[in-house]
N, CA, C, O and the ligand as a Tripos MOL2 file, in Angstrom:
@<TRIPOS>MOLECULE
protein
  301   299    76     0     0
PROTEIN
NO_CHARGES

@<TRIPOS>ATOM
      1 N         -15.3740   13.8780  -13.1220 N.3       1 MET1
      2 CA        -16.5360   13.9160  -12.2390 C.3       1 MET1
      3 C         -17.7860   13.4800  -13.0030 C.2       1 MET1
      4 O         -17.9780   13.8770  -14.1520 O.2       1 MET1
      5 N         -18.6230   12.6780  -12.3840 N.am      2 SER2
      6 CA        -19.8660   12.2450  -13.0160 C.3       2 SER2
      7 C         -21.0110   13.1310  -12.5300 C.2       2 SER2
      8 O         -20.8100   14.0640  -11.7530 O.2       2 SER2
      9 N         -22.2270   12.8110  -13.0120 N.am      3 ASP3
     10 CA        -23.4000   13.5490  -12.5510 C.3       3 ASP3
     11 C         -23.9120   13.0010  -11.2290 C.2       3 ASP3
     12 O         -24.8730   13.5210  -10.6620 O.2       3 ASP3
     13 N         -23.2770   11.9670  -10.7480 N.am      4 ASN4
     14 CA        -23.7390   11.2900   -9.5460 C.3       4 ASN4
     15 C         -22.8010   11.5950   -8.3740 C.2       4 ASN4
     16 O         -21.7100   11.0320   -8.2930 O.2       4 ASN4
     17 N         -23.2170   12.4750   -7.4740 N.am      5 PRO5
     18 CA        -22.3410   12.8740   -6.3430 C.3       5 PRO5
     19 C         -21.9610   11.6980   -5.4640 C.2       5 PRO5
     20 O         -20.8550   11.6540   -4.9250 O.2       5 PRO5
     21 N         -22.8740   10.7420   -5.3140 N.am      6 LEU6
     22 CA        -22.6070    9.5870   -4.4620 C.3       6 LEU6
     23 C         -21.5020    8.7280   -5.0730 C.2       6 LEU6
     24 O         -20.6230    8.2280   -4.3710 O.2       6 LEU6
     25 N         -21.5640    8.5660   -6.4010 N.am      7 LEU7
     26 CA        -20.5550    7.7770   -7.0920 C.3       7 LEU7
     27 C         -19.1920    8.4500   -6.9830 C.2       7 LEU7
     28 O         -18.1820    7.7790   -6.7690 O.2       7 LEU7
     29 N         -19.1610    9.7580   -7.1290 N.am      8 ASP8
     30 CA        -17.8980   10.4960   -6.9970 C.3       8 ASP8
     31 C         -17.3080   10.2930   -5.6100 C.2       8 ASP8
     32 O         -16.0980   10.1270   -5.4510 O.2       8 ASP8
     33 N         -18.1860   10.3100   -4.6040 N.am      9 LYS9
     34 CA        -17.7400   10.1480   -3.2370 C.3       9 LYS9
     35 C         -17.1450    8.7450   -3.0270 C.2       9 LYS9
     36 O         -16.1190    8.5760   -2.3680 O.2       9 LYS9
     37 N         -17.8230    7.7500   -3.6080 N.am     10 LEU10
     38 CA        -17.3610    6.3790   -3.4790 C.3      10 LEU10
     39 C         -16.0230    6.1660   -4.1800 C.2      10 LEU10
     40 O         -15.1300    5.5070   -3.6480 O.2      10 LEU10
     41 N         -15.8970    6.7250   -5.3630 N.am     11 LEU11
     42 CA        -14.6940    6.5080   -6.1550 C.3      11 LEU11
     43 C         -13.5400    7.3660   -5.6690 C.2      11 LEU11
     44 O         -12.3790    7.0050   -5.8610 O.2      11 LEU11
     45 N         -13.8380    8.4920   -5.0470 N.am     12 GLY12
     46 CA        -12.7980    9.3950   -4.5860 C.3      12 GLY12
     47 C         -12.1710   10.1320   -5.7560 C.2      12 GLY12
     48 O         -12.5490    9.9210   -6.9080 O.2      12 GLY12
     49 N         -11.2190   10.9920   -5.4590 N.am     13 PRO13
     50 CA        -10.6340   11.8430   -6.4930 C.3      13 PRO13
     51 C          -9.7240   11.0740   -7.4580 C.2      13 PRO13
     52 O          -9.6120   11.4550   -8.6230 O.2      13 PRO13
     53 N          -9.0870   10.0250   -7.0090 N.am     14 ASP14
     54 CA         -8.0990    9.3440   -7.8410 C.3      14 ASP14
     55 C          -8.4030    7.8590   -8.0090 C.2      14 ASP14
     56 O          -7.4910    7.0320   -8.0440 O.2      14 ASP14
     57 N          -9.6880    7.5260   -8.1130 N.am     15 GLY15
     58 CA        -10.0510    6.1290   -8.2740 C.3      15 GLY15
     59 C          -9.8760    5.3900   -6.9650 C.2      15 GLY15
     60 O          -9.7420    6.0120   -5.9120 O.2      15 GLY15
     61 N          -9.8770    4.0550   -7.0220 N.am     16 PRO16
     62 CA         -9.8150    3.2540   -5.8130 C.3      16 PRO16
     63 C          -8.4860    3.4310   -5.0790 C.2      16 PRO16
     64 O          -7.4120    3.3210   -5.6700 O.2      16 PRO16
     65 N          -8.5800    3.6990   -3.8140 N.am     17 GLU17
     66 CA         -7.3630    3.8050   -3.0030 C.3      17 GLU17
     67 C          -7.6590    3.2400   -1.6280 C.2      17 GLU17
     68 O          -8.7770    3.3600   -1.1270 O.2      17 GLU17
     69 N          -6.6670    2.6310   -1.0230 N.am     18 LEU18
     70 CA         -6.8710    2.0290    0.2840 C.3      18 LEU18
     71 C          -6.9920    3.0980    1.3610 C.2      18 LEU18
     72 O          -6.4410    4.1920    1.2350 O.2      18 LEU18
     73 N          -7.7120    2.7690    2.4090 N.am     19 THR19
     74 CA         -7.6980    3.6100    3.5930 C.3      19 THR19
     75 C          -6.4720    3.2330    4.4300 C.2      19 THR19
     76 O          -5.8050    2.2400    4.1420 O.2      19 THR19
     77 N          -6.1770    4.0210    5.4610 N.am     20 CYS20
     78 CA         -5.0390    3.7210    6.3270 C.3      20 CYS20
     79 C          -5.2300    2.3680    7.0140 C.2      20 CYS20
     80 O          -4.2710    1.6120    7.1680 O.2      20 CYS20
     81 N          -6.4560    2.0600    7.4240 N.am     21 ASP21
     82 CA         -6.7300    0.7770    8.0660 C.3      21 ASP21
     83 C          -6.4220   -0.3770    7.1220 C.2      21 ASP21
     84 O          -5.7640   -1.3450    7.5020 O.2      21 ASP21
     85 N          -6.9030   -0.2640    5.8860 N.am     22 GLU22
     86 CA         -6.6520   -1.3170    4.8960 C.3      22 GLU22
     87 C          -5.1730   -1.4070    4.5760 C.2      22 GLU22
     88 O          -4.6330   -2.4900    4.3500 O.2      22 GLU22
     89 N          -4.5290   -0.2520    4.5600 N.am     23 CYS23
     90 CA         -3.0990   -0.2010    4.2840 C.3      23 CYS23
     91 C          -2.3280   -0.9920    5.3420 C.2      23 CYS23
     92 O          -1.5000   -1.8410    5.0130 O.2      23 CYS23
     93 N          -2.6050   -0.7070    6.6060 N.am     24 PHE24
     94 CA         -1.9270   -1.4180    7.6970 C.3      24 PHE24
     95 C          -2.2300   -2.9050    7.6420 C.2      24 PHE24
     96 O          -1.3810   -3.7380    7.9610 O.2      24 PHE24
     97 N          -3.4650   -3.2330    7.2290 N.am     25 GLU25
     98 CA         -3.8990   -4.6160    7.1810 C.3      25 GLU25
     99 C          -3.0740   -5.4150    6.1730 C.2      25 GLU25
    100 O          -2.7810   -6.5900    6.3950 O.2      25 GLU25
    101 N          -2.7050   -4.7740    5.0730 N.am     26 HIS26
    102 CA         -2.0210   -5.4870    3.9790 C.3      26 HIS26
    103 C          -0.5280   -5.2030    3.9220 C.2      26 HIS26
    104 O           0.1820   -5.7580    3.0830 O.2      26 HIS26
    105 N          -0.0500   -4.3390    4.8120 N.am     27 LEU27
    106 CA          1.3360   -3.8790    4.7100 C.3      27 LEU27
    107 C           2.3340   -5.0320    4.8590 C.2      27 LEU27
    108 O           3.3330   -5.0950    4.1410 O.2      27 LEU27
    109 N           2.0550   -5.9390    5.7950 N.am     28 ASP28
    110 CA          2.9420   -7.0930    6.0070 C.3      28 ASP28
    111 C           3.1500   -7.8770    4.7130 C.2      28 ASP28
    112 O           4.2740   -8.1710    4.3080 O.2      28 ASP28
    113 N           2.0240   -8.2040    4.0830 N.am     29 ARG29
    114 CA          2.0780   -9.0160    2.8700 C.3      29 ARG29
    115 C           2.7890   -8.2480    1.7550 C.2      29 ARG29
    116 O           3.5870   -8.8080    1.0030 O.2      29 ARG29
    117 N           2.4830   -6.9710    1.6700 N.am     30 TYR30
    118 CA          3.0820   -6.1370    0.6270 C.3      30 TYR30
    119 C           4.6020   -6.1110    0.7660 C.2      30 TYR30
    120 O           5.3320   -6.2790   -0.2120 O.2      30 TYR30
    121 N           5.0680   -5.8970    2.0000 N.am     31 VAL31
    122 CA          6.5090   -5.8340    2.2520 C.3      31 VAL31
    123 C           7.1610   -7.1840    1.9920 C.2      31 VAL31
    124 O           8.2680   -7.2460    1.4570 O.2      31 VAL31
    125 N           6.4800   -8.2720    2.3680 N.am     32 GLU32
    126 CA          7.0290   -9.5990    2.1080 C.3      32 GLU32
    127 C           7.2100   -9.8380    0.6120 C.2      32 GLU32
    128 O           8.2240  -10.3820    0.1740 O.2      32 GLU32
    129 N           6.2160   -9.4240   -0.1590 N.am     33 LEU33
    130 CA          6.3170   -9.5640   -1.6180 C.3      33 LEU33
    131 C           7.4700   -8.7240   -2.1550 C.2      33 LEU33
    132 O           8.2300   -9.1700   -3.0140 O.2      33 LEU33
    133 N           7.5890   -7.5170   -1.6440 N.am     34 GLU34
    134 CA          8.6660   -6.6210   -2.0820 C.3      34 GLU34
    135 C          10.0270   -7.2460   -1.8080 C.2      34 GLU34
    136 O          10.8980   -7.2730   -2.6780 O.2      34 GLU34
    137 N          10.1970   -7.7460   -0.5930 N.am     35 VAL35
    138 CA         11.4780   -8.3240   -0.1990 C.3      35 VAL35
    139 C          11.7670   -9.5880   -1.0090 C.2      35 VAL35
    140 O          12.9210   -9.8860   -1.3180 O.2      35 VAL35
    141 N          10.7080  -10.3270   -1.3490 N.am     36 ALA36
    142 CA         10.8640  -11.5540   -2.1320 C.3      36 ALA36
    143 C          11.1200  -11.2500   -3.6050 C.2      36 ALA36
    144 O          11.3950  -12.1570   -4.3900 O.2      36 ALA36
    145 N          11.0310   -9.9780   -3.9760 N.am     37 GLY37
    146 CA         11.2470   -9.5910   -5.3590 C.3      37 GLY37
    147 C          10.0340   -9.8600   -6.2270 C.2      37 GLY37
    148 O          10.1290   -9.8640   -7.4550 O.2      37 GLY37
    149 N           8.8750  -10.0890   -5.5800 N.am     38 ALA38
    150 CA          7.6410  -10.3380   -6.3280 C.3      38 ALA38
    151 C           6.9640   -9.0040   -6.6670 C.2      38 ALA38
    152 O           7.4070   -7.9340   -6.2480 O.2      38 ALA38
    153 N           5.8830   -9.1030   -7.4360 N.am     39 ASP39
    154 CA          5.1660   -7.9020   -7.8360 C.3      39 ASP39
    155 C           4.1960   -7.4920   -6.7200 C.2      39 ASP39
    156 O           3.0370   -7.9060   -6.6980 O.2      39 ASP39
    157 N           4.6990   -6.6780   -5.8070 N.am     40 ALA40
    158 CA          3.8990   -6.2810   -4.6520 C.3      40 ALA40
    159 C           2.6900   -5.4450   -5.0670 C.2      40 ALA40
    160 O           1.6390   -5.5030   -4.4290 O.2      40 ALA40
    161 N           2.8440   -4.6820   -6.1200 N.am     41 ASP41
    162 CA          1.7280   -3.8450   -6.5850 C.3      41 ASP41
    163 C           0.5650   -4.6890   -7.0860 C.2      41 ASP41
    164 O          -0.6010   -4.3300   -6.9180 O.2      41 ASP41
    165 N           0.9040   -5.8230   -7.7090 N.am     42 ALA42
    166 CA         -0.1410   -6.7210   -8.1870 C.3      42 ALA42
    167 C          -0.7610   -7.4780   -7.0150 C.2      42 ALA42
    168 O          -1.9540   -7.7810   -7.0210 O.2      42 ALA42
    169 N           0.0660   -7.7800   -6.0070 N.am     43 GLY43
    170 CA         -0.4110   -8.5220   -4.8470 C.3      43 GLY43
    171 C          -1.3650   -7.6980   -4.0010 C.2      43 GLY43
    172 O          -2.3620   -8.2100   -3.4930 O.2      43 GLY43
    173 N          -1.0530   -6.4210   -3.8530 N.am     44 VAL44
    174 CA         -1.8970   -5.5250   -3.0680 C.3      44 VAL44
    175 C          -2.1460   -4.2570   -3.8710 C.2      44 VAL44
    176 O          -1.4750   -3.2460   -3.6620 O.2      44 VAL44
    177 N          -3.1100   -4.3050   -4.7920 N.am     45 PRO45
    178 CA         -3.3750   -3.1450   -5.6520 C.3      45 PRO45
    179 C          -3.7920   -1.9240   -4.8420 C.2      45 PRO45
    180 O          -4.5890   -2.0320   -3.9090 O.2      45 PRO45
    181 N          -3.2520   -0.7650   -5.2020 N.am     46 GLY46
    182 CA         -3.6630    0.4700   -4.5570 C.3      46 GLY46
    183 C          -2.8090    0.8530   -3.3700 C.2      46 GLY46
    184 O          -2.8750    1.9870   -2.8970 O.2      46 GLY46
    185 N          -2.0060   -0.0820   -2.8820 N.am     47 LEU47
    186 CA         -1.2380    0.2260   -1.6720 C.3      47 LEU47
    187 C          -0.1180    1.2230   -1.9710 C.2      47 LEU47
    188 O           0.1330    2.1430   -1.1920 O.2      47 LEU47
    189 N           0.5480    1.0280   -3.1070 N.am     48 ARG48
    190 CA          1.6230    1.9640   -3.4340 C.3      48 ARG48
    191 C           1.0730    3.3800   -3.6030 C.2      48 ARG48
    192 O           1.7030    4.3570   -3.2000 O.2      48 ARG48
    193 N          -0.1140    3.4710   -4.2060 N.am     49 ALA49
    194 CA         -0.7370    4.7760   -4.3870 C.3      49 ALA49
    195 C          -1.0390    5.4070   -3.0330 C.2      49 ALA49
    196 O          -0.8960    6.6160   -2.8510 O.2      49 ALA49
    197 N          -1.4580    4.5730   -2.0920 N.am     50 HIS50
    198 CA         -1.7450    5.0970   -0.7660 C.3      50 HIS50
    199 C          -0.4540    5.5730   -0.0910 C.2      50 HIS50
    200 O          -0.4290    6.6370    0.5280 O.2      50 HIS50
    201 N           0.5930    4.7980   -0.2120 N.am     51 LEU51
    202 CA          1.8710    5.1880    0.3940 C.3      51 LEU51
    203 C           2.3660    6.5110   -0.1820 C.2      51 LEU51
    204 O           2.9280    7.3470    0.5260 O.2      51 LEU51
    205 N           2.1430    6.6790   -1.4850 N.am     52 ALA52
    206 CA          2.6020    7.8990   -2.1500 C.3      52 ALA52
    207 C           1.9060    9.1310   -1.5820 C.2      52 ALA52
    208 O           2.4730   10.2240   -1.5630 O.2      52 ALA52
    209 N           0.6580    8.9400   -1.1140 N.am     53 GLY53
    210 CA         -0.0900   10.1000   -0.6510 C.3      53 GLY53
    211 C          -0.2410   10.1600    0.8560 C.2      53 GLY53
    212 O          -0.9160   11.0510    1.3730 O.2      53 GLY53
    213 N           0.3770    9.2220    1.5760 N.am     54 CYS54
    214 CA          0.1760    9.1510    3.0230 C.3      54 CYS54
    215 C           1.5180    8.9780    3.7350 C.2      54 CYS54
    216 O           2.0010    7.8540    3.8710 O.2      54 CYS54
    217 N           2.1250   10.0710    4.1890 N.am     55 PRO55
    218 CA          3.4510   10.0160    4.8250 C.3      55 PRO55
    219 C           3.4970    9.0950    6.0350 C.2      55 PRO55
    220 O           4.5160    8.4460    6.2750 O.2      55 PRO55
    221 N           2.4310    9.0250    6.7900 N.am     56 ALA56
    222 CA          2.4110    8.1820    7.9960 C.3      56 ALA56
    223 C           2.5540    6.7140    7.6280 C.2      56 ALA56
    224 O           3.3380    5.9870    8.2390 O.2      56 ALA56
    225 N           1.7920    6.2790    6.6240 N.am     57 CYS57
    226 CA          1.8600    4.8770    6.2050 C.3      57 CYS57
    227 C           3.1820    4.5980    5.4980 C.2      57 CYS57
    228 O           3.7200    3.4950    5.5930 O.2      57 CYS57
    229 N           3.7010    5.5890    4.7940 N.am     58 ARG58
    230 CA          4.9680    5.3800    4.1020 C.3      58 ARG58
    231 C           6.0810    5.1660    5.1150 C.2      58 ARG58
    232 O           6.9760    4.3470    4.9080 O.2      58 ARG58
    233 N           6.0170    5.9030    6.1980 N.am     59 GLU59
    234 CA          7.0110    5.7570    7.2560 C.3      59 GLU59
    235 C           6.9170    4.3580    7.8730 C.2      59 GLU59
    236 O           7.9260    3.7010    8.1260 O.2      59 GLU59
    237 N           5.6860    3.9280    8.1030 N.am     60 GLU60
    238 CA          5.4430    2.5950    8.6430 C.3      60 GLU60
    239 C           5.9760    1.5400    7.6770 C.2      60 GLU60
    240 O           6.6050    0.5660    8.0910 O.2      60 GLU60
    241 N           5.7220    1.7420    6.4120 N.am     61 HIS61
    242 CA          6.1870    0.8120    5.3780 C.3      61 HIS61
    243 C           7.7140    0.7540    5.3520 C.2      61 HIS61
    244 O           8.3030   -0.3240    5.2770 O.2      61 HIS61
    245 N           8.3430    1.9220    5.4150 N.am     62 ASP62
    246 CA          9.8040    1.9700    5.3240 C.3      62 ASP62
    247 C          10.4590    1.2370    6.4960 C.2      62 ASP62
    248 O          11.4290    0.5020    6.3090 O.2      62 ASP62
    249 N           9.9290    1.4390    7.7010 N.am     63 SER63
    250 CA         10.5370    0.7800    8.8610 C.3      63 SER63
    251 C          10.2600   -0.7230    8.8280 C.2      63 SER63
    252 O          11.1070   -1.5240    9.2240 O.2      63 SER63
    253 N           9.0650   -1.1030    8.3510 N.am     64 LEU64
    254 CA          8.7570   -2.5260    8.2410 C.3      64 LEU64
    255 C           9.6300   -3.1780    7.1720 C.2      64 LEU64
    256 O          10.1060   -4.3000    7.3450 O.2      64 LEU64
    257 N           9.8330   -2.4700    6.0780 N.am     65 LEU65
    258 CA         10.6720   -2.9950    4.9990 C.3      65 LEU65
    259 C          12.1060   -3.2020    5.4870 C.2      65 LEU65
    260 O          12.7300   -4.2200    5.1910 O.2      65 LEU65
    261 N          12.6160   -2.2320    6.2310 N.am     66 ALA66
    262 CA         13.9760   -2.3510    6.7770 C.3      66 ALA66
    263 C          14.0680   -3.5330    7.7330 C.2      66 ALA66
    264 O          15.0560   -4.2670    7.7430 O.2      66 ALA66
    265 N          13.0140   -3.7050    8.5400 N.am     67 LEU67
    266 CA         12.9850   -4.7980    9.5150 C.3      67 LEU67
    267 C          12.9850   -6.1550    8.8110 C.2      67 LEU67
    268 O          13.7780   -7.0370    9.1420 O.2      67 LEU67
    269 N          12.0840   -6.3110    7.8350 N.am     68 VAL68
    270 CA         11.9580   -7.5900    7.1320 C.3      68 VAL68
    271 C          13.2020   -7.8680    6.2880 C.2      68 VAL68
    272 O          13.6640   -9.0070    6.2180 O.2      68 VAL68
    273 N          13.7400   -6.8390    5.6540 N.am     69 ALA69
    274 CA         14.9170   -7.0020    4.8120 C.3      69 ALA69
    275 C          16.1140   -7.4480    5.6600 C.2      69 ALA69
    276 O          16.9110   -8.2850    5.2350 O.2      69 ALA69
    277 N          16.2260   -6.8790    6.8580 N.am     70 ALA70
    278 CA         17.3320   -7.2270    7.7430 C.3      70 ALA70
    279 C          17.2160   -8.6660    8.2330 C.2      70 ALA70
    280 O          18.2020   -9.2960    8.6160 O.2      70 ALA70
    281 N          15.9750   -9.1710    8.2090 N.am     71 ASP71
    282 CA         15.7000  -10.5100    8.7270 C.3      71 ASP71
    283 C          15.9140  -11.5910    7.6730 C.2      71 ASP71
    284 O          15.9380  -12.7820    7.9820 O.2      71 ASP71
    285 N          16.0700  -11.1540    6.4170 N.am     72 GLN72
    286 CA         16.2170  -12.1060    5.3200 C.3      72 GLN72
    287 C          17.5900  -12.7730    5.3430 C.2      72 GLN72
    288 O          18.6060  -12.0990    5.5130 O.2      72 GLN72
    289 N          17.6240  -14.0920    5.1740 N.am     73 PRO73
    290 CA         18.9350  -14.7560    5.0440 C.3      73 PRO73
    291 C          19.5880  -14.3410    3.7390 C.2      73 PRO73
    292 O          18.9330  -14.2750    2.6990 O.2      73 PRO73
    293 N          20.8570  -14.0680    3.7970 N.am     74 LYS74
    294 CA         21.5660  -13.6530    2.5850 C.3      74 LYS74
    295 C          21.8150  -14.8630    1.7010 C.2      74 LYS74
    296 O          22.2090  -15.9170    2.2020 O.2      74 LYS74
    297 N          21.6000  -14.7410    0.4260 N.am     75 PRO75
    298 CA         21.7870  -15.8700   -0.4920 C.3      75 PRO75
    299 C          23.2660  -16.2660   -0.6250 C.2      75 PRO75
    300 O          23.5920  -17.1980   -1.3600 O.2      75 PRO75
    301 ZN         -2.3510    5.8900    5.3570 Zn       76 ZN76
@<TRIPOS>BOND
     1     1     2 1
     2     2     3 1
     3     3     4 2
     4     3     5 am
     5     5     6 1
     6     6     7 1
     7     7     8 2
     8     7     9 am
     9     9    10 1
    10    10    11 1
    11    11    12 2
    12    11    13 am
    13    13    14 1
    14    14    15 1
    15    15    16 2
    16    15    17 am
    17    17    18 1
    18    18    19 1
    19    19    20 2
    20    19    21 am
    21    21    22 1
    22    22    23 1
    23    23    24 2
    24    23    25 am
    25    25    26 1
    26    26    27 1
    27    27    28 2
    28    27    29 am
    29    29    30 1
    30    30    31 1
    31    31    32 2
    32    31    33 am
    33    33    34 1
    34    34    35 1
    35    35    36 2
    36    35    37 am
    37    37    38 1
    38    38    39 1
    39    39    40 2
    40    39    41 am
    41    41    42 1
    42    42    43 1
    43    43    44 2
    44    43    45 am
    45    45    46 1
    46    46    47 1
    47    47    48 2
    48    47    49 am
    49    49    50 1
    50    50    51 1
    51    51    52 2
    52    51    53 am
    53    53    54 1
    54    54    55 1
    55    55    56 2
    56    55    57 am
    57    57    58 1
    58    58    59 1
    59    59    60 2
    60    59    61 am
    61    61    62 1
    62    62    63 1
    63    63    64 2
    64    63    65 am
    65    65    66 1
    66    66    67 1
    67    67    68 2
    68    67    69 am
    69    69    70 1
    70    70    71 1
    71    71    72 2
    72    71    73 am
    73    73    74 1
    74    74    75 1
    75    75    76 2
    76    75    77 am
    77    77    78 1
    78    78    79 1
    79    79    80 2
    80    79    81 am
    81    81    82 1
    82    82    83 1
    83    83    84 2
    84    83    85 am
    85    85    86 1
    86    86    87 1
    87    87    88 2
    88    87    89 am
    89    89    90 1
    90    90    91 1
    91    91    92 2
    92    91    93 am
    93    93    94 1
    94    94    95 1
    95    95    96 2
    96    95    97 am
    97    97    98 1
    98    98    99 1
    99    99   100 2
   100    99   101 am
   101   101   102 1
   102   102   103 1
   103   103   104 2
   104   103   105 am
   105   105   106 1
   106   106   107 1
   107   107   108 2
   108   107   109 am
   109   109   110 1
   110   110   111 1
   111   111   112 2
   112   111   113 am
   113   113   114 1
   114   114   115 1
   115   115   116 2
   116   115   117 am
   117   117   118 1
   118   118   119 1
   119   119   120 2
   120   119   121 am
   121   121   122 1
   122   122   123 1
   123   123   124 2
   124   123   125 am
   125   125   126 1
   126   126   127 1
   127   127   128 2
   128   127   129 am
   129   129   130 1
   130   130   131 1
   131   131   132 2
   132   131   133 am
   133   133   134 1
   134   134   135 1
   135   135   136 2
   136   135   137 am
   137   137   138 1
   138   138   139 1
   139   139   140 2
   140   139   141 am
   141   141   142 1
   142   142   143 1
   143   143   144 2
   144   143   145 am
   145   145   146 1
   146   146   147 1
   147   147   148 2
   148   147   149 am
   149   149   150 1
   150   150   151 1
   151   151   152 2
   152   151   153 am
   153   153   154 1
   154   154   155 1
   155   155   156 2
   156   155   157 am
   157   157   158 1
   158   158   159 1
   159   159   160 2
   160   159   161 am
   161   161   162 1
   162   162   163 1
   163   163   164 2
   164   163   165 am
   165   165   166 1
   166   166   167 1
   167   167   168 2
   168   167   169 am
   169   169   170 1
   170   170   171 1
   171   171   172 2
   172   171   173 am
   173   173   174 1
   174   174   175 1
   175   175   176 2
   176   175   177 am
   177   177   178 1
   178   178   179 1
   179   179   180 2
   180   179   181 am
   181   181   182 1
   182   182   183 1
   183   183   184 2
   184   183   185 am
   185   185   186 1
   186   186   187 1
   187   187   188 2
   188   187   189 am
   189   189   190 1
   190   190   191 1
   191   191   192 2
   192   191   193 am
   193   193   194 1
   194   194   195 1
   195   195   196 2
   196   195   197 am
   197   197   198 1
   198   198   199 1
   199   199   200 2
   200   199   201 am
   201   201   202 1
   202   202   203 1
   203   203   204 2
   204   203   205 am
   205   205   206 1
   206   206   207 1
   207   207   208 2
   208   207   209 am
   209   209   210 1
   210   210   211 1
   211   211   212 2
   212   211   213 am
   213   213   214 1
   214   214   215 1
   215   215   216 2
   216   215   217 am
   217   217   218 1
   218   218   219 1
   219   219   220 2
   220   219   221 am
   221   221   222 1
   222   222   223 1
   223   223   224 2
   224   223   225 am
   225   225   226 1
   226   226   227 1
   227   227   228 2
   228   227   229 am
   229   229   230 1
   230   230   231 1
   231   231   232 2
   232   231   233 am
   233   233   234 1
   234   234   235 1
   235   235   236 2
   236   235   237 am
   237   237   238 1
   238   238   239 1
   239   239   240 2
   240   239   241 am
   241   241   242 1
   242   242   243 1
   243   243   244 2
   244   243   245 am
   245   245   246 1
   246   246   247 1
   247   247   248 2
   248   247   249 am
   249   249   250 1
   250   250   251 1
   251   251   252 2
   252   251   253 am
   253   253   254 1
   254   254   255 1
   255   255   256 2
   256   255   257 am
   257   257   258 1
   258   258   259 1
   259   259   260 2
   260   259   261 am
   261   261   262 1
   262   262   263 1
   263   263   264 2
   264   263   265 am
   265   265   266 1
   266   266   267 1
   267   267   268 2
   268   267   269 am
   269   269   270 1
   270   270   271 1
   271   271   272 2
   272   271   273 am
   273   273   274 1
   274   274   275 1
   275   275   276 2
   276   275   277 am
   277   277   278 1
   278   278   279 1
   279   279   280 2
   280   279   281 am
   281   281   282 1
   282   282   283 1
   283   283   284 2
   284   283   285 am
   285   285   286 1
   286   286   287 1
   287   287   288 2
   288   287   289 am
   289   289   290 1
   290   290   291 1
   291   291   292 2
   292   291   293 am
   293   293   294 1
   294   294   295 1
   295   295   296 2
   296   295   297 am
   297   297   298 1
   298   298   299 1
   299   299   300 2
@<TRIPOS>SUBSTRUCTURE
     1 MET1         2 RESIDUE 1 A MET
     2 SER2         6 RESIDUE 1 A SER
     3 ASP3        10 RESIDUE 1 A ASP
     4 ASN4        14 RESIDUE 1 A ASN
     5 PRO5        18 RESIDUE 1 A PRO
     6 LEU6        22 RESIDUE 1 A LEU
     7 LEU7        26 RESIDUE 1 A LEU
     8 ASP8        30 RESIDUE 1 A ASP
     9 LYS9        34 RESIDUE 1 A LYS
    10 LEU10       38 RESIDUE 1 A LEU
    11 LEU11       42 RESIDUE 1 A LEU
    12 GLY12       46 RESIDUE 1 A GLY
    13 PRO13       50 RESIDUE 1 A PRO
    14 ASP14       54 RESIDUE 1 A ASP
    15 GLY15       58 RESIDUE 1 A GLY
    16 PRO16       62 RESIDUE 1 A PRO
    17 GLU17       66 RESIDUE 1 A GLU
    18 LEU18       70 RESIDUE 1 A LEU
    19 THR19       74 RESIDUE 1 A THR
    20 CYS20       78 RESIDUE 1 A CYS
    21 ASP21       82 RESIDUE 1 A ASP
    22 GLU22       86 RESIDUE 1 A GLU
    23 CYS23       90 RESIDUE 1 A CYS
    24 PHE24       94 RESIDUE 1 A PHE
    25 GLU25       98 RESIDUE 1 A GLU
    26 HIS26      102 RESIDUE 1 A HIS
    27 LEU27      106 RESIDUE 1 A LEU
    28 ASP28      110 RESIDUE 1 A ASP
    29 ARG29      114 RESIDUE 1 A ARG
    30 TYR30      118 RESIDUE 1 A TYR
    31 VAL31      122 RESIDUE 1 A VAL
    32 GLU32      126 RESIDUE 1 A GLU
    33 LEU33      130 RESIDUE 1 A LEU
    34 GLU34      134 RESIDUE 1 A GLU
    35 VAL35      138 RESIDUE 1 A VAL
    36 ALA36      142 RESIDUE 1 A ALA
    37 GLY37      146 RESIDUE 1 A GLY
    38 ALA38      150 RESIDUE 1 A ALA
    39 ASP39      154 RESIDUE 1 A ASP
    40 ALA40      158 RESIDUE 1 A ALA
    41 ASP41      162 RESIDUE 1 A ASP
    42 ALA42      166 RESIDUE 1 A ALA
    43 GLY43      170 RESIDUE 1 A GLY
    44 VAL44      174 RESIDUE 1 A VAL
    45 PRO45      178 RESIDUE 1 A PRO
    46 GLY46      182 RESIDUE 1 A GLY
    47 LEU47      186 RESIDUE 1 A LEU
    48 ARG48      190 RESIDUE 1 A ARG
    49 ALA49      194 RESIDUE 1 A ALA
    50 HIS50      198 RESIDUE 1 A HIS
    51 LEU51      202 RESIDUE 1 A LEU
    52 ALA52      206 RESIDUE 1 A ALA
    53 GLY53      210 RESIDUE 1 A GLY
    54 CYS54      214 RESIDUE 1 A CYS
    55 PRO55      218 RESIDUE 1 A PRO
    56 ALA56      222 RESIDUE 1 A ALA
    57 CYS57      226 RESIDUE 1 A CYS
    58 ARG58      230 RESIDUE 1 A ARG
    59 GLU59      234 RESIDUE 1 A GLU
    60 GLU60      238 RESIDUE 1 A GLU
    61 HIS61      242 RESIDUE 1 A HIS
    62 ASP62      246 RESIDUE 1 A ASP
    63 SER63      250 RESIDUE 1 A SER
    64 LEU64      254 RESIDUE 1 A LEU
    65 LEU65      258 RESIDUE 1 A LEU
    66 ALA66      262 RESIDUE 1 A ALA
    67 LEU67      266 RESIDUE 1 A LEU
    68 VAL68      270 RESIDUE 1 A VAL
    69 ALA69      274 RESIDUE 1 A ALA
    70 ALA70      278 RESIDUE 1 A ALA
    71 ASP71      282 RESIDUE 1 A ASP
    72 GLN72      286 RESIDUE 1 A GLN
    73 PRO73      290 RESIDUE 1 A PRO
    74 LYS74      294 RESIDUE 1 A LYS
    75 PRO75      298 RESIDUE 1 A PRO
    76 ZN76       301 GROUP 0 **** ****
């Protein structure tokens, strides 16, 4: 915690983290990167942290991941 209450409020308890709106906004891209085997965490920083702390978004992520994965052509 700093001496600046406004800064603490801006940074939040665990540093930068996405809101649910931002999470939904980037979820498609994040899942596509995951399915492609790319570094999804680097592509959408903070999203995994949000999923870890937000069961609703994690559920959304899991169903989207299953959907996209099922849609992938098998090599
Ligand atoms: Zn959320």
